[in-house]
N, C-alpha and C positions, 0 to 999 in steps of 0.2 A: 377622370375629374376634368381634364382639359376639354374634352368634347362637350360635356354637359354644363360646365360652369365658366372656365376661364376663356374659352373660345369666344363666347358672346361678349364678355367684358372687354377683351382685347380688340375685337371688331369695332365696338362702339367708340372706344377711345381713339383708335387709329383713324376711323372715318371722320370723326368730329374734327380732328386736327387737320386731316387732308382737305376737307371742305373749307375750313377756315383759310387755307392757303390758295386753293385753286378756284374759288368762286369767281374771280374776275375772268378767268379763262372760260369757265362755263357760260358766263354771261355773253362773251363775245361769240362763242360757238352757237349759242341760241339765236343771236341776231343773224349770223351767217346762214344758218339752216333755214331760218324763217323766209329769207329772200330766195334762197336756192330751191326751196320746195314749192315755189310759185303759190304762196298763200296757204299751203296745206298745214302750216304750223311747224314748230321745231321739236315737239314732243308727241309721243303717243303712249297710251297706257293699254295694257292687255291683261286679262285675267290669267293667272297661272297658279298651279297647285304648289303649295309650300310644304313645310314640315307636316307630316301625317296627312298630307293631301288637302290641307286647309287652303281655300282659294284666297288669293290676294291680288292686288293690281300692281304689276311691275311697270316701271317708267323707264323709257329709253329715248334717246335722241332719234328723231324721225329722219330716215335717210332716203325716203322715196316721195314722189309727188302723188297726188290723187287723180292722175290723169285716167280718163276712161275712153273706151271705143264708142262707135256710133250707137251701139245698143245700150250704152250706159254701164257696161261692165268695166271693172278695173283692168288696165293693161297688165301684162305679165310683169312680175317683179323686176326682171332684167331690164325691161323697157322704162320702168318708173324710177329705177335707181339712178340718182343724179351723180355727176362727177364729184361734187362735194360730198354727197352721201357715200360714194364708193371710198373716198379717202377716209372719211370719218369711221366707216365700218372696218376698213383694212387696218387702221391703227387702233381699233377697239375703243375709240373715243365714244362711240354710241352707247357703250355700257356704263359710262360714268354717272348718269342720273340715278342708276340703281344704288348708288351710295346712300341715297335718301331711304331706299327700301331697307338697307342694312341698319341705318339709324333707328328705323321704326321696329326692327326685329323680324321683319318678313323674310329677310335674306341674311346670308353671311358673306364675308369676302371670298371664302373658299368653300366650295360644295358642288354637288351636281347642278347643272344648269336647269332652271325652271322651264318646263315644256308646256304644251297646251293641255287644257283640262280634258279635251276630248280623247286624249291618249290614255287617260287613267284606266278605263276598262279593257284596254288592249294589252296592258303589261302582264307578263307572267308573274307569279307570286314572287319569284326571285328579283325580277326587274323592279317590282313595286317597292323593294327595300330602299331604293334611292331616296324615298321620301322619309326615311328615318332620321334624317338630319335636315337642317335648313338648306335651301338651294343657295348656290353661290354665284357671284359675278364671274368668277373663273373657277376651274376645277381640274381634276385629274384627267378627265376625258379631253378637255380643251387643250391641255399641254401635250396630249398624245394623239393629236390629229384633228381635233375640232370637227368642222363640217366635212372633212375629207375622209372620215372613217364611217363604217356602216353603223346602223342603229344598234345591231346586236353587240358589236364591239364597244360602242359608246356606253351601253347599259352595263356591260361587264366591268368597265372601268369605273363607272359610278358606284356600283355596289362594292367594288374593291376598296374605293375610298371610304365608304361608310364603315367597313370593317377595320380599316387601318388608320383612321383619322388621328393625327397627332400634331403637336406644335412643329416638330421638325419636318413633317410631310407638308404642312401648310407653307412653311418657309420655302421649301423646295419648289412648290407649285407657284408661289409668287415670283421667284427668280426665273423659273421657266416661262412664266407668262410674259414677263418683261422681254425675255429673249424672243419669244414668238411674235410679240408686237413689232419688234424691230426687223425681224426676218420676214414677217407677214406670211406665215405658213398656215395652211389649213383653213383659210377664210371661207372658201366655197367648195362645194362638192364638184365632181367632174362635170355634171350636167346642168347645174342650176346656180343662180346667183346666191341662193340660200340653200339650206339643207332640204332635201326632198321630204314630204310628209311621211310620218310613221303610219303604216297601215296594219300593224300587228305582226305576230310571229308566224303566221301561216304562209 
């Protein structure tokens, strides 16, 4: 009952109240990033698969510039990530605009993170089960390693959450997320400013 009814209701009420309180902070961060990103804007949207694989547009704070090399290609992520963007990402503030996705019903507060649409055909049947619930701003995989763990482990944790979703587990994930934000663990993988692309199970 919680997973299919009360979870969505609780998410909507909590997010509405949180946004009513933090909107001045969101406004200031938007201005800060607008200038730090050298005119590239403070937000970006990206298509992601949600529950049952339905595509929606996720919104996040933009932490990189749009700087390009002499050939017109975007510079590597690590080169475009600004000091302000690094701070915003390390504190997970870049995820806050997704609260609007939660209000719309595209996402939940807690659930598997929404990944790229091109990954959909690469999942095994078991890994694809991560889409049986709404994707979340944070989730079981995020509090157990985030970008510092392998894709295989990340998907195992996502599916485990789908099978064990409960109010008590969601509360635990919220508290662990707060702890992770302060400790700033698992923000990057060993070799990249962001997680390496998923190339399938082979």
